[in-house]
C-alpha positions in Angstrom: -3.9 31.6 18.6 -3.5 29.0 15.9 -5.1 25.6 16.4 -3.0 22.5 15.9 -4.3 20.6 12.8 -5.3 17.1 13.7 -4.7 14.5 11.0 -7.6 12.0 10.6 -7.7 8.9 8.5 -11.1 7.3 7.7 -12.4 4.4 5.8 -15.4 4.3 3.5 -16.2 0.6 3.9 -17.9 -0.8 0.8 -19.9 -4.0 0.7 -19.0 -6.7 -1.9 -21.4 -5.2 -4.5 -20.0 -1.7 -3.7 -23.5 -0.2 -3.4 -23.6 0.0 0.4 -21.3 1.6 2.9 -20.8 1.0 6.6 -21.3 4.0 8.8 -21.2 4.6 12.6 -22.7 7.2 14.9 -20.4 9.4 17.0 -20.7 9.3 20.7 -22.8 12.1 22.1 -19.9 13.5 24.2 -17.5 13.6 21.2 -16.9 16.5 18.9 -19.8 16.5 16.5 -21.5 13.9 18.8 -24.6 12.2 17.4 -23.6 12.7 13.8 -22.8 9.8 11.5 -19.3 9.1 10.2 -17.0 6.9 8.3 -14.9 5.0 10.9 -11.4 6.1 11.5 -9.3 8.2 13.8 -6.1 10.1 14.4 -2.9 9.3 12.5 -0.2 8.6 15.1 3.2 10.2 14.7 4.9 6.9 13.6 2.3 5.9 11.0 1.1 6.8 7.5 -2.6 7.6 6.8 -2.9 4.1 5.2 -1.5 2.4 8.3 -3.7 4.5 10.5 -7.0 3.6 8.7 -6.1 -0.1 8.8 -5.4 0.0 12.5 -8.5 2.2 13.3 -10.9 0.0 11.3 -9.6 -3.1 13.3 -10.1 -1.2 16.6 -13.4 0.4 15.8 -15.4 -1.9 13.5 -13.5 -5.2 13.8 -12.4 -5.7 10.2 -9.0 -6.5 8.7 -8.5 -4.4 5.6 -7.3 -6.4 2.5 -7.9 -3.9 -0.3 -8.0 -0.1 -0.1 -7.7 2.9 -2.4 -7.0 6.5 -1.5 -10.2 8.5 -2.2 -9.8 12.1 -1.2 -7.7 14.4 1.1 -9.1 17.6 2.5 -8.8 20.1 5.3 -11.7 21.5 7.3 -11.7 24.1 10.1 -14.3 24.2 12.8 -14.3 27.2 15.2 -12.9 24.9 17.9 -10.9 22.4 15.8 -8.7 22.3 12.7 -8.7 18.9 10.9 -6.8 17.3 8.0 -8.4 14.2 6.5 -7.4 11.3 4.3 -10.4 9.1 3.2 -9.9 5.6 1.8 -12.3 3.4 -0.1 -12.2 0.0 1.6 -12.9 -2.5 -1.2 -11.9 -5.7 0.5 -11.8 -6.9 4.2 -12.0 -9.9 6.4 -14.5 -10.1 9.2 -17.9 -8.6 9.9 -18.2 -4.8 10.4 -19.9 -3.9 13.6 -19.6 -1.2 16.3 -16.8 -2.8 18.2 -16.6 0.1 20.8 -20.4 -0.1 21.4 -21.3 2.6 18.9 -24.3 2.2 16.6 -23.4 1.2 13.1 -24.9 -0.3 9.9 -24.9 -0.7 6.2 -26.5 2.1 4.2 -27.1 2.3 0.5 -24.9 4.9 -1.2 -28.0 6.5 -2.7 -29.4 7.0 0.9 -26.2 8.5 2.5 -27.7 12.0 2.3 -30.5 10.9 4.6 -28.0 10.7 7.5 -26.5 13.7 9.3 -22.7 13.9 8.8 -20.4 16.6 10.1 -19.8 19.4 7.7 -16.3 18.2 6.9 -17.8 15.2 5.1 -19.8 17.3 2.5 -17.0 17.0 -0.1 -16.7 13.2 0.5 -20.5 12.7 0.2 -20.6 14.7 -3.0 -17.7 12.6 -4.5 -19.4 9.4 -3.4 -22.6 10.3 -5.2 -20.5 10.4 -8.4 -19.7 6.7 -7.9 -23.4 5.7 -8.3 
C-alpha cells in the first residue's frame, strides 16, 4: 500500500545578523517526538508552500514574516510516513519568536546546529545551512 505524501512547509528563522536560527522541539507524542525542528507544518489544499509557512510561523512561533526566500525542496520517506518539504529562509519578521504552542524553542548559532538532534529528513537542510557560514 502506498503512503500518501504529506506536504510540509518550514521556516528557517534567521536573526538579524543571520548567524543564529530559531528552532523548536517536537512534542513527545508527535512523529519524531523530542527531536528539534524548524517551525512549520502541513500545506493546506488551498495554499502555496509560501502561504503555509507564513501562516504556520504566526501560529507556532508568533512572528509575522516580512522577508523570505525559498531555500530547498526535498522528499523523505520514513517507514511510517512519506513527506515532501519546502524550506524557506526567513530573513525578516515582526514580533519575537517563542514557542507559542508551549513547545521549547530558542536561538542557536548556525555553527552549533549539529549539536541538536533533528529528524533524518533535515540532514540535507543542515548540510546546506553549513555552507552559509
